[in-house]
ROTIVO-732755 format. One record per atom (N, C-alpha, C): z, x, y; atom name. Coordinates in steps of 0.2 Angstrom, whole numbers, plus 5000, padded with zeros to 4 digits. Layout:
REM ROTIVO-732755
((Z X Y) "CA") ...
//
This chain:
REM ROTIVO-732755
((5030 4987 5130) "N") ((5026 4992 5134) "CA") ((5020 4990 5136) "C") ((5019 4991 5142) "N") ((5012 4991 5146) "CA") ((5012 4997 5151) "C") ((5004 4998 5149) "N") ((5002 5005 5152) "CA") ((4998 5003 5158) "C") ((4999 5009 5163) "N") ((4996 5009 5170) "CA") ((4989 5012 5168) "C") ((4985 5009 5173) "N") ((4979 5010 5172) "CA") ((4976 5019 5171) "C") ((4981 5021 5173) "N") ((4979 5028 5175) "CA") ((4983 5031 5167) "C") ((4986 5029 5164) "N") ((4989 5030 5158) "CA") ((4984 5029 5153) "C") ((4981 5023 5153) "N") ((4975 5019 5148) "CA") ((4970 5026 5148) "C") ((4967 5027 5155) "N") ((4962 5032 5157) "CA") ((4964 5038 5154) "C") ((4968 5042 5154) "N") ((4971 5046 5149) "CA") ((4971 5046 5141) "C") ((4972 5040 5140) "N") ((4973 5039 5134) "CA") ((4965 5038 5130) "C") ((4962 5034 5134) "N") ((4954 5034 5130) "CA") ((4951 5041 5133) "C") ((4952 5047 5136) "N") ((4949 5052 5136) "CA") ((4950 5057 5130) "C") ((4959 5056 5128) "N") ((4960 5058 5120) "CA") ((4957 5057 5115) "C") ((4957 5048 5116) "N") ((4953 5044 5112) "CA") ((4947 5044 5109) "C") ((4943 5048 5113) "N") ((4936 5047 5113) "CA") ((4932 5051 5108) "C") ((4936 5057 5105) "N") ((4934 5061 5101) "CA") ((4936 5058 5093) "C") ((4941 5054 5093) "N") ((4945 5050 5088) "CA") ((4938 5047 5083) "C") ((4939 5049 5077) "N") ((4936 5045 5072) "CA") ((4941 5039 5069) "C") ((4940 5032 5069) "N") ((4943 5027 5065) "CA") ((4946 5030 5060) "C") ((4953 5028 5059) "N") ((4956 5029 5053) "CA") ((4958 5024 5049) "C") ((4958 5019 5051) "N") ((4961 5011 5049) "CA") ((4954 5008 5050) "C") ((4952 5004 5043) "N") ((4948 5000 5045) "CA") ((4949 4991 5043) "C") ((4949 4987 5047) "N") ((4951 4981 5044) "CA") ((4945 4977 5043) "C") ((4945 4974 5036) "N") ((4937 4972 5033) "CA") ((4939 4964 5034) "C") ((4934 4959 5032) "N") ((4934 4952 5031) "CA") ((4940 4949 5028) "C") ((4943 4953 5023) "N") ((4948 4950 5022) "CA") ((4955 4950 5025) "C") ((4956 4952 5031) "N") ((4960 4951 5034) "CA") ((4965 4956 5034) "C") ((4971 4956 5038) "N") ((4977 4960 5038) "CA") ((4980 4958 5031) "C") ((4982 4963 5026) "N") ((4984 4962 5020) "CA") ((4992 4967 5021) "C") ((4995 4968 5016) "N") ((5000 4971 5016) "CA") ((5000 4980 5017) "C") ((4995 4980 5014) "N") ((4992 4987 5014) "CA") ((4990 4989 5020) "C") ((4985 4986 5022) "N") ((4984 4987 5029) "CA") ((4989 4988 5033) "C") ((4994 4985 5035) "N") ((4999 4984 5038) "CA") ((5003 4990 5036) "C") ((5005 4992 5033) "N") ((5008 4999 5029) "CA") ((5003 5005 5033) "C") ((4998 5004 5031) "N") ((4993 5011 5033) "CA") ((4992 5011 5040) "C") ((4994 5005 5044) "N") ((4993 5005 5052) "CA") ((5000 5007 5053) "C") ((5006 5007 5052) "N") ((5012 5008 5054) "CA") ((5012 5014 5051) "C") ((5009 5018 5046) "N") ((5010 5025 5043) "CA") ((5005 5028 5050) "C") ((4999 5026 5052) "N") ((4994 5030 5056) "CA") ((4998 5029 5063) "C") ((5002 5024 5066) "N") ((5004 5023 5072) "CA") ((5010 5030 5073) "C") ((5015 5029 5067) "N") ((5018 5033 5067) "CA") ((5017 5040 5068) "C") ((5012 5043 5063) "N") ((5011 5051 5063) "CA") ((5006 5053 5069) "C") ((5001 5048 5071) "N") ((4995 5050 5077) "CA") ((4997 5047 5083) "C") ((5001 5042 5083) "N") ((5003 5040 5090) "CA") ((4997 5034 5093) "C") ((4992 5037 5093) "N") ((4985 5036 5097) "CA") ((4980 5034 5091) "C") ((4977 5030 5089) "N") ((4971 5028 5084) "CA") ((4966 5024 5084) "C") ((4960 5026 5080) "N") ((4955 5021 5083) "CA") ((4955 5018 5076) "C") ((4953 5010 5077) "N") ((4953 5005 5070) "CA") ((4947 5002 5071) "C") ((4944 5002 5066) "N") ((4936 4998 5066) "CA") ((4938 4991 5063) "C") ((4936 4987 5066) "N") ((4937 4980 5064) "CA") ((4929 4978 5060) "C") ((4929 4976 5056) "N") ((4922 4976 5053) "CA") ((4922 4969 5050) "C") ((4920 4965 5058) "N") ((4919 4958 5057) "CA") ((4913 4958 5061) "C") ((4909 4951 5062) "N") ((4903 4951 5063) "CA") ((4905 4948 5070) "C") ((4909 4944 5070) "N") ((4909 4938 5076) "CA") ((4914 4941 5080) "C") ((4914 4941 5087) "N") ((4918 4944 5093) "CA") ((4924 4941 5093) "C") ((4923 4933 5094) "N") ((4929 4931 5094) "CA") ((4935 4932 5088) "C") ((4932 4933 5082) "N") ((4936 4935 5077) "CA") ((4940 4942 5078) "C") ((4935 4946 5080) "N") ((4937 4953 5082) "CA") ((4943 4954 5087) "C") ((4941 4950 5093) "N") ((4948 4950 5097) "CA") ((4954 4946 5094) "C") ((4952 4943 5090) "N") ((4959 4938 5089) "CA") ((4963 4943 5083) "C") ((4959 4947 5078) "N") ((4961 4952 5073) "CA") ((4964 4959 5078) "C") ((4962 4961 5084) "N") ((4966 4966 5088) "CA") ((4972 4963 5090) "C") ((4971 4957 5093) "N") ((4977 4953 5096) "CA") ((4982 4953 5090) "C") ((4982 4951 5084) "N") ((4987 4950 5079) "CA") ((4987 4958 5078) "C") ((4984 4962 5077) "N") ((4986 4970 5076) "CA") ((4989 4971 5080) "C") ((4991 4971 5086) "N") ((4995 4972 5092) "CA") ((5000 4970 5091) "C") ((5001 4963 5091) "N") ((5007 4959 5090) "CA") ((5011 4961 5084) "C") ((5008 4963 5078) "N") ((5012 4966 5072) "CA") ((5013 4971 5072) "C") ((5012 4976 5075) "N") ((5014 4983 5075) "CA") ((5017 4984 5082) "C") ((5018 4981 5087) "N") ((5020 4984 5094) "CA") ((5016 4988 5097) "C") ((5011 4990 5095) "N") ((5005 4995 5098) "CA") ((5002 4991 5104) "C") ((4999 4996 5109) "N") ((4996 4992 5113) "CA") ((4987 4994 5114) "C") ((4984 4989 5114) "N") ((4976 4990 5115) "CA") ((4974 4993 5119) "C") ((4972 5000 5120) "N") ((4971 5004 5126) "CA") ((4964 5002 5128) "C") ((4958 5001 5123) "N") ((4951 4999 5125) "CA") ((4949 4996 5117) "C") ((4945 4990 5120) "N") ((4942 4989 5112) "CA") ((4934 4989 5114) "C") ((4930 4992 5111) "N") ((4923 4994 5113) "CA") ((4918 4991 5105) "C") ((4915 4987 5106) "N") ((4911 4984 5101) "CA") ((4915 4982 5095) "C") ((4916 4985 5089) "N") ((4920 4984 5082) "CA") ((4926 4990 5083) "C") ((4925 4993 5087) "N") ((4932 4999 5087) "CA") ((4938 4996 5093) "C") ((4944 4999 5090) "N") ((4950 4997 5095) "CA") ((4952 5001 5094) "C") ((4955 5006 5101) "N") ((4960 5010 5102) "CA") ((4967 5008 5104) "C") ((4971 5009 5100) "N") ((4978 5008 5098) "CA") ((4983 5013 5101) "C") ((4988 5013 5105) "N") ((4995 5016 5105) "CA") ((5000 5014 5104) "C") ((5005 5018 5102) "N") ((5011 5017 5100) "CA") ((5015 5022 5101) "C") ((5019 5023 5106) "N") ((5023 5030 5107) "CA") ((5028 5032 5100) "C") ((5028 5037 5099) "N") ((5034 5039 5094) "CA") ((5037 5045 5096) "C") ((5044 5046 5098) "N") ((5046 5051 5101) "CA") ((5048 5057 5095) "C") ((5048 5055 5089) "N") ((5049 5059 5083) "CA") ((5044 5060 5079) "C") ((5038 5058 5081) "N") ((5029 5061 5079) "CA") ((5030 5068 5079) "C") ((5027 5070 5073) "N") ((5026 5077 5070) "CA") ((5021 5081 5075) "C") ((5021 5085 5080) "N") ((5017 5088 5083) "CA") ((5013 5089 5081) "C") ((5011 5092 5074) "N") ((5003 5093 5070) "CA") ((5001 5088 5069) "C") ((5002 5082 5069) "N") ((4999 5075 5067) "CA") ((4998 5071 5074) "C") ((5002 5072 5079) "N") ((5002 5067 5084) "CA") ((4994 5070 5088) "C") ((4990 5064 5089) "N") ((4985 5066 5093) "CA") ((4986 5067 5101) "C") ((4992 5063 5102) "N") ((4994 5065 5111) "CA") ((4998 5071 5111) "C") ((5001 5073 5106) "N") ((5004 5081 5107) "CA") ((4999 5087 5105) "C") ((4996 5086 5100) "N") ((4990 5091 5100) "CA") ((4985 5091 5105) "C") ((4982 5086 5109) "N") ((4980 5085 5115) "CA") ((4983 5090 5121) "C") ((4992 5088 5121) "N") ((4993 5091 5125) "CA") ((4994 5097 5124) "C") ((4994 5102 5120) "N") ((4997 5107 5117) "CA") ((4991 5111 5119) "C") ((4985 5109 5116) "N") ((4978 5112 5116) "CA") ((4978 5113 5124) "C") ((4976 5108 5128) "N") ((4976 5110 5134) "CA") ((4981 5110 5139) "C") ((4986 5114 5137) "N") ((4991 5117 5142) "CA") ((4995 5114 5146) "C") ((4996 5108 5143) "N") ((5001 5103 5145) "CA") ((5009 5103 5143) "C") ((5014 5102 5147) "N") ((5020 5101 5143) "CA") ((5024 5108 5145) "C") 
//
């Protein structure tokens, strides 16, 4: 999956007001964290992830690992927060950040 700049801009707009729902600590990626990331991406499609690591290179590597493990795409990384997106055509419209935004703003 490769998003265009226009698609990323639209996703950043939606993601701007989201709060992080997954936090990666210095303990790294555990099975529990992977399961929570999968659940969050399945339910919400667009999520913020907080990377609680102080070293910039470690944070970059962690985001790359999360993207590789989940099949998501990093839309934006600012400081310790990453915005990840993975489409789910069967996502619950009440949970999907994408569908809720589109329904709320009269799109579709």
